C-alpha positions as YAML, in Angstrom:
chain: A
units: angstrom
residues:
- id: 1
  name: MET
  ca: [-50.59, -151.81, 5.53]
- id: 2
  name: LYS
  ca: [-52.53, -152.12, 2.19]
- id: 3
  name: ASP
  ca: [-50.74, -153.80, -0.53]
- id: 4
  name: SER
  ca: [-49.98, -151.81, -3.68]
- id: 5
  name: SER
  ca: [-51.59, -152.75, -6.98]
- id: 6
  name: PRO
  ca: [-49.13, -154.24, -9.73]
- id: 7
  name: THR
  ca: [-49.52, -150.99, -11.62]
- id: 8
  name: GLU
  ca: [-48.50, -148.97, -8.63]
- id: 9
  name: ARG
  ca: [-45.45, -150.88, -7.69]
- id: 10
  name: VAL
  ca: [-42.02, -149.60, -8.30]
- id: 11
  name: ARG
  ca: [-40.29, -151.35, -11.25]
- id: 12
  name: ALA
  ca: [-36.78, -152.57, -11.01]
- id: 13
  name: TRP
  ca: [-34.63, -154.40, -13.77]
- id: 14
  name: GLU
  ca: [-31.24, -154.72, -14.95]
- id: 15
  name: GLU
  ca: [-29.96, -154.17, -18.41]
- id: 16
  name: THR
  ca: [-26.89, -153.64, -20.37]
- id: 17
  name: VAL
  ca: [-26.15, -150.12, -21.40]
- id: 18
  name: ALA
  ca: [-23.24, -148.66, -23.56]
- id: 19
  name: ILE
  ca: [-21.52, -145.53, -22.41]
- id: 20
  name: GLN
  ca: [-18.56, -143.88, -24.13]
- id: 21
  name: THR
  ca: [-15.57, -144.33, -21.57]
- id: 22
  name: TYR
  ca: [-12.01, -143.62, -21.31]
- id: 23
  name: PRO
  ca: [-11.01, -146.92, -19.88]
- id: 24
  name: THR
  ca: [-8.41, -147.12, -17.03]
- id: 25
  name: PRO
  ca: [-5.35, -149.08, -17.59]
- id: 26
  name: ALA
  ca: [-4.32, -151.94, -15.29]
- id: 27
  name: PRO
  ca: [-3.07, -150.75, -11.92]
- id: 28
  name: ASP
  ca: [0.69, -151.29, -10.96]
- id: 29
  name: ARG
  ca: [1.22, -154.87, -10.33]
- id: 30
  name: ASN
  ca: [3.78, -154.01, -7.54]
- id: 31
  name: PRO
  ca: [2.20, -153.18, -4.17]
- id: 32
  name: MET
  ca: [2.14, -149.43, -3.34]
- id: 33
  name: PHE
  ca: [2.09, -148.70, 0.46]
- id: 34
  name: LEU
  ca: [2.31, -144.65, 0.19]
- id: 35
  name: ASP
  ca: [2.16, -144.44, 3.92]
- id: 36
  name: LYS
  ca: [3.59, -140.98, 3.99]
- id: 37
  name: ARG
  ca: [1.42, -139.48, 1.43]
- id: 38
  name: VAL
  ca: [-1.10, -137.06, 2.51]
- id: 39
  name: TYR
  ca: [-4.63, -137.16, 0.59]
- id: 40
  name: GLN
  ca: [-7.02, -134.36, 1.17]
- id: 41
  name: GLY
  ca: [-5.94, -134.00, 4.80]
- id: 42
  name: SER
  ca: [-6.13, -137.74, 5.62]
- id: 43
  name: SER
  ca: [-3.47, -140.64, 5.15]
- id: 44
  name: GLY
  ca: [-2.82, -141.36, 1.58]
- id: 45
  name: LYS
  ca: [-1.85, -145.13, 2.30]
- id: 46
  name: VAL
  ca: [-3.64, -147.69, -0.04]
- id: 47
  name: TYR
  ca: [-2.14, -151.07, 0.72]
- id: 48
  name: PRO
  ca: [-3.42, -153.78, 0.08]
- id: 49
  name: ASN
  ca: [-5.43, -151.95, -2.80]
- id: 50
  name: PRO
  ca: [-3.97, -151.85, -6.29]
- id: 51
  name: PHE
  ca: [-3.03, -148.26, -7.39]
- id: 52
  name: THR
  ca: [-3.24, -146.61, -10.89]
- id: 53
  name: ASP
  ca: [-1.33, -143.44, -11.54]
- id: 54
  name: HIS
  ca: [-2.22, -142.88, -15.39]
- id: 55
  name: ILE
  ca: [-5.49, -142.73, -17.40]
- id: 56
  name: SER
  ca: [-6.29, -143.36, -21.09]
- id: 57
  name: ASP
  ca: [-6.60, -140.89, -23.82]
- id: 58
  name: THR
  ca: [-8.80, -143.12, -26.12]
- id: 59
  name: LYS
  ca: [-12.56, -143.27, -25.92]
- id: 60
  name: ILE
  ca: [-14.60, -146.37, -26.41]
- id: 61
  name: ASP
  ca: [-18.07, -147.63, -26.18]
- id: 62
  name: LYS
  ca: [-18.11, -149.73, -23.09]
- id: 63
  name: PRO
  ca: [-21.08, -151.93, -22.03]
- id: 64
  name: TYR
  ca: [-22.08, -151.44, -18.32]
- id: 65
  name: ARG
  ca: [-24.50, -153.65, -16.56]
- id: 66
  name: ALA
  ca: [-26.86, -151.03, -15.07]
- id: 67
  name: ILE
  ca: [-29.91, -151.39, -12.39]
- id: 68
  name: PHE
  ca: [-32.93, -149.16, -12.95]
- id: 69
  name: LEU
  ca: [-35.64, -148.17, -10.54]
- id: 70
  name: GLU
  ca: [-38.71, -146.32, -11.68]
- id: 71
  name: ASN
  ca: [-41.97, -145.21, -10.51]
- id: 72
  name: GLU
  ca: [-44.59, -142.73, -11.56]
- id: 73
  name: PHE
  ca: [-42.39, -139.59, -10.93]
- id: 74
  name: ILE
  ca: [-38.77, -140.73, -10.94]
- id: 75
  name: ARG
  ca: [-36.28, -142.90, -13.02]
- id: 76
  name: ILE
  ca: [-32.85, -143.72, -11.60]
- id: 77
  name: MET
  ca: [-29.88, -145.68, -13.03]
- id: 78
  name: ILE
  ca: [-27.28, -147.24, -10.62]
- id: 79
  name: LEU
  ca: [-23.97, -148.60, -12.04]
- id: 80
  name: PRO
  ca: [-22.57, -151.22, -9.75]
- id: 81
  name: GLU
  ca: [-19.40, -151.55, -11.70]
- id: 82
  name: LEU
  ca: [-18.49, -147.96, -10.73]
- id: 83
  name: GLY
  ca: [-18.79, -148.11, -7.07]
- id: 84
  name: GLY
  ca: [-22.54, -148.36, -7.09]
- id: 85
  name: ARG
  ca: [-23.10, -144.70, -7.77]
- id: 86
  name: ILE
  ca: [-26.45, -143.22, -8.83]
- id: 87
  name: HIS
  ca: [-25.51, -142.37, -12.46]
- id: 88
  name: ILE
  ca: [-28.86, -141.06, -13.49]
- id: 89
  name: GLY
  ca: [-31.64, -139.33, -11.41]
- id: 90
  name: GLN
  ca: [-34.42, -137.98, -13.63]
- id: 91
  name: ASP
  ca: [-37.86, -136.35, -12.93]
- id: 92
  name: LYS
  ca: [-40.20, -137.91, -15.31]
- id: 93
  name: THR
  ca: [-42.87, -135.12, -15.18]
- id: 94
  name: ASN
  ca: [-40.49, -132.75, -16.79]
- id: 95
  name: ASN
  ca: [-37.38, -134.71, -18.04]
- id: 96
  name: TYR
  ca: [-35.22, -132.85, -15.54]
- id: 97
  name: ASP
  ca: [-31.99, -134.50, -14.49]
- id: 98
  name: PHE
  ca: [-31.86, -133.48, -10.90]
- id: 99
  name: PHE
  ca: [-28.52, -135.22, -10.41]
- id: 100
  name: TYR
  ca: [-25.79, -134.18, -13.03]
- id: 101
  name: ARG
  ca: [-25.91, -136.84, -15.76]
- id: 102
  name: GLN
  ca: [-22.56, -137.88, -17.35]
- id: 103
  name: ASN
  ca: [-22.81, -139.02, -20.87]
- id: 104
  name: VAL
  ca: [-19.04, -140.00, -21.00]
- id: 105
  name: ILE
  ca: [-16.94, -141.67, -18.19]
- id: 106
  name: LYS
  ca: [-13.89, -139.89, -18.25]
- id: 107
  name: PRO
  ca: [-11.78, -140.38, -14.95]
- id: 108
  name: ALA
  ca: [-9.26, -138.08, -13.36]
- id: 109
  name: LEU
  ca: [-6.62, -139.04, -10.82]
- id: 110
  name: VAL
  ca: [-8.55, -137.62, -7.94]
- id: 111
  name: GLY
  ca: [-9.50, -140.76, -5.99]
- id: 112
  name: LEU
  ca: [-7.41, -142.47, -3.24]
- id: 113
  name: LEU
  ca: [-6.63, -145.21, -5.67]
- id: 114
  name: GLY
  ca: [-6.38, -142.98, -8.68]
- id: 115
  name: PRO
  ca: [-9.44, -143.08, -11.00]
- id: 116
  name: TRP
  ca: [-12.54, -141.00, -9.93]
- id: 117
  name: ILE
  ca: [-15.40, -139.59, -11.97]
- id: 118
  name: SER
  ca: [-17.67, -136.71, -11.25]
- id: 119
  name: GLY
  ca: [-21.63, -136.65, -11.70]
- id: 120
  name: GLY
  ca: [-24.61, -138.55, -10.03]
- id: 121
  name: VAL
  ca: [-24.27, -139.55, -6.51]
- id: 122
  name: GLU
  ca: [-21.22, -140.92, -5.09]
- id: 123
  name: PHE
  ca: [-21.40, -142.68, -1.57]
- id: 124
  name: ASN
  ca: [-18.31, -142.35, 0.43]
- id: 125
  name: TRP
  ca: [-16.94, -144.25, 3.31]
- id: 126
  name: PRO
  ca: [-14.40, -144.95, 5.43]
- id: 127
  name: GLN
  ca: [-12.99, -141.74, 4.12]
- id: 128
  name: HIS
  ca: [-13.91, -138.97, 1.53]
- id: 129
  name: HIS
  ca: [-13.75, -139.90, -2.11]
- id: 130
  name: ARG
  ca: [-13.91, -143.62, -0.94]
- id: 131
  name: PRO
  ca: [-11.08, -146.07, -2.04]
- id: 132
  name: SER
  ca: [-13.38, -148.11, -4.12]
- id: 133
  name: THR
  ca: [-15.22, -145.41, -5.91]
- id: 134
  name: PHE
  ca: [-14.26, -146.74, -9.28]
- id: 135
  name: MET
  ca: [-14.34, -150.44, -8.35]
- id: 136
  name: PRO
  ca: [-17.33, -153.00, -8.62]
- id: 137
  name: VAL
  ca: [-19.65, -153.74, -5.73]
- id: 138
  name: ASP
  ca: [-22.08, -156.49, -5.14]
- id: 139
  name: HIS
  ca: [-25.79, -155.83, -5.60]
- id: 140
  name: LYS
  ca: [-29.25, -157.27, -5.02]
- id: 141
  name: ILE
  ca: [-32.88, -155.93, -5.69]
- id: 142
  name: GLN
  ca: [-35.39, -156.42, -2.61]
- id: 143
  name: GLU
  ca: [-39.00, -155.91, -3.17]
- id: 144
  name: HIS
  ca: [-41.38, -154.72, -0.28]
- id: 145
  name: GLU
  ca: [-44.93, -155.39, 0.56]
- id: 146
  name: ASP
  ca: [-45.90, -151.73, 0.19]
- id: 147
  name: GLY
  ca: [-44.72, -151.89, -3.53]
- id: 148
  name: SER
  ca: [-41.36, -149.97, -2.89]
- id: 149
  name: ARG
  ca: [-38.09, -151.64, -4.02]
- id: 150
  name: THR
  ca: [-34.52, -151.27, -2.84]
- id: 151
  name: VAL
  ca: [-31.19, -151.80, -4.50]
- id: 152
  name: TRP
  ca: [-28.64, -153.10, -1.90]
- id: 153
  name: LEU
  ca: [-24.92, -152.25, -2.78]
- id: 154
  name: SER
  ca: [-22.37, -153.88, -0.68]
- id: 155
  name: GLU
  ca: [-18.50, -154.14, -0.41]
- id: 156
  name: HIS
  ca: [-15.83, -155.40, 2.04]
- id: 157
  name: GLU
  ca: [-13.20, -152.74, 2.45]
- id: 158
  name: PRO
  ca: [-9.76, -154.46, 2.70]
- id: 159
  name: MET
  ca: [-7.65, -151.79, 4.39]
- id: 160
  name: ASN
  ca: [-9.60, -151.59, 7.74]
- id: 161
  name: ARG
  ca: [-11.59, -154.90, 7.10]
- id: 162
  name: MET
  ca: [-14.88, -153.34, 7.48]
- id: 163
  name: LYS
  ca: [-18.18, -153.86, 5.49]
- id: 164
  name: GLY
  ca: [-20.31, -151.10, 3.96]
- id: 165
  name: MET
  ca: [-23.70, -151.13, 2.26]
- id: 166
  name: VAL
  ca: [-26.09, -148.82, 0.89]
- id: 167
  name: GLY
  ca: [-29.71, -149.38, 0.04]
- id: 168
  name: ILE
  ca: [-31.35, -147.26, -2.58]
- id: 169
  name: THR
  ca: [-35.15, -147.20, -2.32]
- id: 170
  name: LEU
  ca: [-38.08, -145.75, -4.38]
- id: 171
  name: HIS
  ca: [-41.72, -145.99, -3.09]
- id: 172
  name: PRO
  ca: [-44.87, -145.76, -5.16]
- id: 173
  name: GLY
  ca: [-46.26, -142.32, -5.61]
- id: 174
  name: LYS
  ca: [-43.55, -140.30, -4.25]
- id: 175
  name: SER
  ca: [-40.83, -138.06, -5.86]
- id: 176
  name: ILE
  ca: [-38.28, -139.21, -3.29]
- id: 177
  name: ILE
  ca: [-35.12, -141.31, -3.32]
- id: 178
  name: GLU
  ca: [-34.22, -142.90, 0.25]
- id: 179
  name: ALA
  ca: [-30.72, -143.85, 0.75]
- id: 180
  name: LYS
  ca: [-30.02, -146.18, 3.77]
- id: 181
  name: ALA
  ca: [-26.39, -146.77, 4.72]
- id: 182
  name: GLN
  ca: [-25.18, -149.71, 6.89]
- id: 183
  name: LEU
  ca: [-21.52, -149.90, 8.13]
- id: 184
  name: TYR
  ca: [-20.32, -153.05, 9.99]
- id: 185
  name: ASN
  ca: [-17.02, -153.31, 12.06]
- id: 186
  name: ARG
  ca: [-15.85, -156.81, 11.45]
- id: 187
  name: THR
  ca: [-12.79, -156.37, 13.85]
- id: 188
  name: PRO
  ca: [-12.54, -156.43, 17.45]
- id: 189
  name: PHE
  ca: [-11.08, -153.09, 17.50]
- id: 190
  name: VAL
  ca: [-12.68, -149.60, 17.31]
- id: 191
  name: GLN
  ca: [-12.66, -148.09, 13.81]
- id: 192
  name: THR
  ca: [-13.25, -144.47, 12.58]
- id: 193
  name: PHE
  ca: [-15.18, -143.50, 9.65]
- id: 194
  name: LEU
  ca: [-16.55, -140.81, 7.66]
- id: 195
  name: TRP
  ca: [-19.80, -141.19, 5.64]
- id: 196
  name: TRP
  ca: [-21.07, -138.59, 3.23]
- id: 197
  name: ALA
  ca: [-22.85, -138.60, -0.17]
- id: 198
  name: ASN
  ca: [-21.36, -136.57, -2.83]
- id: 199
  name: VAL
  ca: [-24.39, -135.28, -5.12]
- id: 200
  name: ALA
  ca: [-23.50, -133.69, -8.40]
- id: 201
  name: VAL
  ca: [-25.85, -131.02, -10.06]
- id: 202
  name: GLN
  ca: [-25.80, -129.21, -13.26]
- id: 203
  name: VAL
  ca: [-25.34, -125.33, -12.71]
- id: 204
  name: HIS
  ca: [-25.54, -122.29, -14.66]
- id: 205
  name: GLU
  ca: [-26.03, -118.41, -13.90]
- id: 206
  name: GLN
  ca: [-29.64, -119.26, -12.93]
- id: 207
  name: TYR
  ca: [-28.88, -121.85, -10.38]
- id: 208
  name: GLN
  ca: [-29.12, -121.08, -6.61]
- id: 209
  name: ALA
  ca: [-28.15, -123.38, -3.55]
- id: 210
  name: PHE
  ca: [-29.54, -123.02, -0.19]
- id: 211
  name: PHE
  ca: [-28.95, -123.72, 3.38]
- id: 212
  name: PRO
  ca: [-31.50, -123.63, 6.26]
- id: 213
  name: PRO
  ca: [-32.55, -120.24, 7.37]
- id: 214
  name: ASP
  ca: [-30.77, -120.41, 10.80]
- id: 215
  name: ILE
  ca: [-27.41, -120.27, 9.01]
- id: 216
  name: ALA
  ca: [-25.48, -117.13, 9.27]
- id: 217
  name: TYR
  ca: [-21.87, -118.30, 8.63]
- id: 218
  name: VAL
  ca: [-20.26, -120.94, 6.49]
- id: 219
  name: ALA
  ca: [-16.81, -122.11, 6.82]
- id: 220
  name: ASP
  ca: [-13.94, -123.66, 4.80]
- id: 221
  name: HIS
  ca: [-12.21, -127.07, 5.53]
- id: 222
  name: ALA
  ca: [-10.95, -127.11, 9.32]
- id: 223
  name: LYS
  ca: [-12.41, -123.39, 9.47]
- id: 224
  name: ARG
  ca: [-9.29, -122.17, 7.67]
- id: 225
  name: ALA
  ca: [-11.59, -119.41, 6.50]
- id: 226
  name: VAL
  ca: [-15.18, -118.29, 7.59]
- id: 227
  name: SER
  ca: [-17.67, -116.12, 5.72]
- id: 228
  name: SER
  ca: [-20.98, -114.55, 6.64]
- id: 229
  name: PHE
  ca: [-23.87, -116.23, 4.58]
- id: 230
  name: PRO
  ca: [-26.00, -115.70, 2.50]
- id: 231
  name: LEU
  ca: [-24.35, -112.39, 1.96]
- id: 232
  name: ALA
  ca: [-20.53, -112.55, 1.99]
- id: 233
  name: ARG
  ca: [-19.09, -109.29, 3.51]
- id: 234
  name: ASN
  ca: [-15.40, -110.16, 3.73]
- id: 235
  name: PHE
  ca: [-12.75, -111.86, 1.82]
- id: 236
  name: TYR
  ca: [-13.15, -115.68, 1.41]
- id: 237
  name: TYR
  ca: [-10.94, -117.89, -0.79]
- id: 238
  name: GLY
  ca: [-9.03, -114.77, -1.63]
- id: 239
  name: VAL
  ca: [-12.13, -113.16, -3.23]
- id: 240
  name: ASP
  ca: [-13.22, -109.59, -2.08]
- id: 241
  name: TYR
  ca: [-16.88, -109.90, -1.17]
- id: 242
  name: THR
  ca: [-16.90, -106.80, 1.14]
- id: 243
  name: ALA
  ca: [-19.42, -104.97, -1.04]
- id: 244
  name: GLY
  ca: [-21.96, -107.82, 0.08]
- id: 245
  name: VAL
  ca: [-22.24, -110.66, -2.51]
- id: 246
  name: ASP
  ca: [-24.93, -113.30, -2.28]
- id: 247
  name: ILE
  ca: [-22.84, -116.55, -2.52]
- id: 248
  name: THR
  ca: [-26.12, -118.72, -2.83]
- id: 249
  name: TRP
  ca: [-25.84, -118.05, -6.49]
- id: 250
  name: TYR
  ca: [-23.25, -120.07, -8.57]
- id: 251
  name: LYS
  ca: [-22.95, -117.05, -10.92]
- id: 252
  name: ASN
  ca: [-21.25, -115.01, -7.85]
- id: 253
  name: ILE
  ca: [-18.48, -117.32, -7.14]
- id: 254
  name: PRO
  ca: [-15.35, -116.97, -9.29]
- id: 255
  name: VAL
  ca: [-13.01, -119.55, -7.71]
- id: 256
  name: PRO
  ca: [-13.17, -123.05, -6.54]
- id: 257
  name: THR
  ca: [-14.89, -122.83, -3.25]
- id: 258
  name: SER
  ca: [-16.13, -125.06, -0.44]
- id: 259
  name: TYR
  ca: [-18.76, -123.80, 2.27]
- id: 260
  name: MET
  ca: [-19.99, -126.16, 4.93]
- id: 261
  name: ILE
  ca: [-22.06, -126.15, 8.21]
- id: 262
  name: LEU
  ca: [-22.60, -128.27, 11.02]
- id: 263
  name: ASP
  ca: [-24.64, -126.29, 13.48]
- id: 264
  name: SER
  ca: [-28.20, -126.07, 12.21]
- id: 265
  name: GLU
  ca: [-31.69, -126.95, 13.69]
- id: 266
  name: TYR
  ca: [-32.94, -127.95, 10.29]
- id: 267
  name: ASP
  ca: [-32.48, -131.30, 8.40]
- id: 268
  name: PHE
  ca: [-32.48, -129.86, 4.98]
- id: 269
  name: PHE
  ca: [-30.27, -128.06, 2.19]
- id: 270
  name: GLY
  ca: [-30.47, -128.24, -1.46]
- id: 271
  name: GLY
  ca: [-30.50, -126.27, -4.84]
- id: 272
  name: TYR
  ca: [-32.96, -124.75, -7.24]
- id: 273
  name: ASP
  ca: [-32.68, -124.24, -11.00]
- id: 274
  name: HIS
  ca: [-34.73, -121.18, -11.79]
- id: 275
  name: LYS
  ca: [-34.33, -121.71, -15.48]
- id: 276
  name: ARG
  ca: [-36.10, -125.19, -15.38]
- id: 277
  name: ARG
  ca: [-38.04, -124.15, -12.25]
- id: 278
  name: ALA
  ca: [-36.91, -127.43, -10.66]
- id: 279
  name: GLY
  ca: [-34.37, -128.54, -8.09]
- id: 280
  name: LEU
  ca: [-33.46, -131.05, -5.39]
- id: 281
  name: VAL
  ca: [-33.71, -131.12, -1.58]
- id: 282
  name: HIS
  ca: [-31.57, -133.32, 0.66]
- id: 283
  name: VAL
  ca: [-33.20, -134.26, 4.00]
- id: 284
  name: ALA
  ca: [-31.32, -136.14, 6.66]
- id: 285
  name: ASP
  ca: [-31.59, -136.55, 10.45]
- id: 286
  name: ARG
  ca: [-29.16, -133.79, 11.86]
- id: 287
  name: HIS
  ca: [-28.63, -135.87, 14.99]
- id: 288
  name: ILE
  ca: [-27.15, -138.68, 12.92]
- id: 289
  name: SER
  ca: [-26.00, -136.69, 9.73]
- id: 290
  name: PRO
  ca: [-25.33, -133.14, 10.67]
- id: 291
  name: GLY
  ca: [-22.70, -132.16, 7.94]
- id: 292
  name: LYS
  ca: [-23.87, -129.97, 4.94]
- id: 293
  name: LYS
  ca: [-21.47, -128.79, 2.26]
- id: 294
  name: LEU
  ca: [-21.68, -127.03, -1.04]
- id: 295
  name: TRP
  ca: [-18.69, -127.04, -3.49]
- id: 296
  name: THR
  ca: [-18.17, -125.55, -6.89]
- id: 297
  name: TRP
  ca: [-15.15, -125.02, -9.19]
- id: 298
  name: GLY
  ca: [-16.19, -121.59, -9.86]
- id: 299
  name: ASN
  ca: [-17.80, -119.52, -12.34]
- id: 300
  name: ALA
  ca: [-14.65, -118.55, -14.17]
- id: 301
  name: GLU
  ca: [-12.03, -119.86, -16.53]
- id: 302
  name: PHE
  ca: [-10.22, -122.25, -14.20]
- id: 303
  name: GLY
  ca: [-13.61, -123.81, -13.23]
- id: 304
  name: TYR
  ca: [-14.83, -124.24, -16.83]
- id: 305
  name: MET
  ca: [-11.40, -125.95, -17.78]
- id: 306
  name: TRP
  ca: [-11.79, -128.38, -14.99]
- id: 307
  name: ASP
  ca: [-15.61, -128.99, -15.60]
- id: 308
  name: ASP
  ca: [-14.91, -129.01, -19.38]
- id: 309
  name: GLY
  ca: [-12.26, -131.83, -18.94]
- id: 310
  name: ARG
  ca: [-14.41, -134.02, -16.74]
- id: 311
  name: SER
  ca: [-18.21, -132.98, -17.53]
- id: 312
  name: PRO
  ca: [-18.86, -132.54, -21.18]
- id: 313
  name: ARG
  ca: [-22.48, -131.48, -20.56]
- id: 314
  name: GLY
  ca: [-21.53, -128.17, -18.81]
- id: 315
  name: ARG
  ca: [-20.98, -126.65, -15.47]
- id: 316
  name: ARG
  ca: [-21.33, -128.85, -12.30]
- id: 317
  name: SER
  ca: [-21.39, -128.23, -8.39]
- id: 318
  name: SER
  ca: [-21.92, -130.73, -5.60]
- id: 319
  name: MET
  ca: [-23.91, -130.98, -2.46]
- id: 320
  name: ARG
  ca: [-22.52, -133.17, 0.29]
- id: 321
  name: SER
  ca: [-24.05, -134.39, 3.53]
- id: 322
  name: GLY
  ca: [-23.22, -136.86, 6.11]
- id: 323
  name: ARG
  ca: [-21.08, -137.49, 9.23]
- id: 324
  name: THR
  ca: [-18.38, -135.16, 8.11]
- id: 325
  name: VAL
  ca: [-16.24, -135.78, 11.41]
- id: 326
  name: ARG
  ca: [-14.55, -138.88, 12.62]
- id: 327
  name: TRP
  ca: [-16.96, -141.29, 14.28]
- id: 328
  name: GLY
  ca: [-15.94, -144.43, 16.22]
- id: 329
  name: ILE
  ca: [-17.69, -147.79, 15.57]
- id: 330
  name: ARG
  ca: [-17.25, -150.93, 17.63]
- id: 331
  name: ARG
  ca: [-18.15, -154.40, 16.57]
- id: 332
  name: GLN
  ca: [-21.72, -153.27, 15.65]
- id: 333
  name: ARG
  ca: [-23.73, -151.53, 12.77]
- id: 334
  name: SER
  ca: [-23.84, -147.69, 12.21]
- id: 335
  name: SER
  ca: [-26.66, -146.56, 10.00]
- id: 336
  name: PRO
  ca: [-26.77, -143.15, 8.76]
- id: 337
  name: GLY
  ca: [-29.41, -142.16, 6.12]
- id: 338
  name: ALA
  ca: [-31.07, -139.50, 3.83]
- id: 339
  name: PHE
  ca: [-33.63, -138.74, 1.36]
- id: 340
  name: PHE
  ca: [-33.26, -136.93, -1.85]
- id: 341
  name: LEU
  ca: [-36.47, -134.98, -3.08]
- id: 342
  name: SER
  ca: [-36.87, -133.82, -6.54]
- id: 343
  name: GLN
  ca: [-39.15, -130.87, -6.59]
- id: 344
  name: THR
  ca: [-40.82, -129.03, -9.38]
- id: 345
  name: ALA
  ca: [-42.27, -125.58, -8.40]
- id: 346
  name: ASN
  ca: [-42.77, -121.95, -9.25]
- id: 347
  name: VAL
  ca: [-41.06, -119.27, -7.29]
- id: 348
  name: VAL
  ca: [-42.47, -115.98, -6.73]
...
């Protein structure tokens, strides 16, 4: 393979950035077990992790150590101190933030251990809204012969004693972010896990999400409700769509709504901003990461209240993909992966 010239290589560096933040108080010093708590349909137990049950009302300028990756087309910023999330994903050709960019760190008590923030890309394992989503991770920058660079983010999960890593790679000359996950079972017992990426995007009345063309139905969690797609022709989440409503458009969904799929012969889904003529496509091997999900707080007062409280820049929805059912892992590695493509195009 031909080696890239120095000007073609992906840049990677670390620097300190200041972000307005509502700091989290110290967690309860007493061990919390919460064995009987139910958290989003799963166990709510947290031990031996610390637990935080309140948040601050005071905003400060807080320094964070950030990692940047940049090529000709894309610039991303990763925050290892906040679970290794991708905080910024920007298309340099049009200054479009294809991931929702949070200018204020304002946690809510949504996470398994308490604090959680919206925006950017959150990598979740071994269950949804991973326990360490608001905790520091180890990191290392790796340079490759083809000029690409990878930021590896790693942690040990104390509840099940597993190890999880995600590698974020930029390649020269491509508007693609590659995410490579590696999960290790460090115990002699079979462990179960979920793996999914929670990708936030900024939405408005001209934003449209899309699933592959072979999708005719979508479902709520555990198939508590099912709707035709893309035209809903039934009641879904208590909303009367019987007249036939295109629920690919954010503007047409008035209440908090999930819609997800598993059975597609295609590897992609995403969203398109008709106002900015730009968008995002997520691609993953459907045989490894079949799950595809869209979520919104809804285009109405309740959704506005939640978004305004957590996301001062405006409305937000999320695209989620991965191994969305429980998988078993023995003493070996499991490696789901994905690509995020920033796309700028005209729609006829």
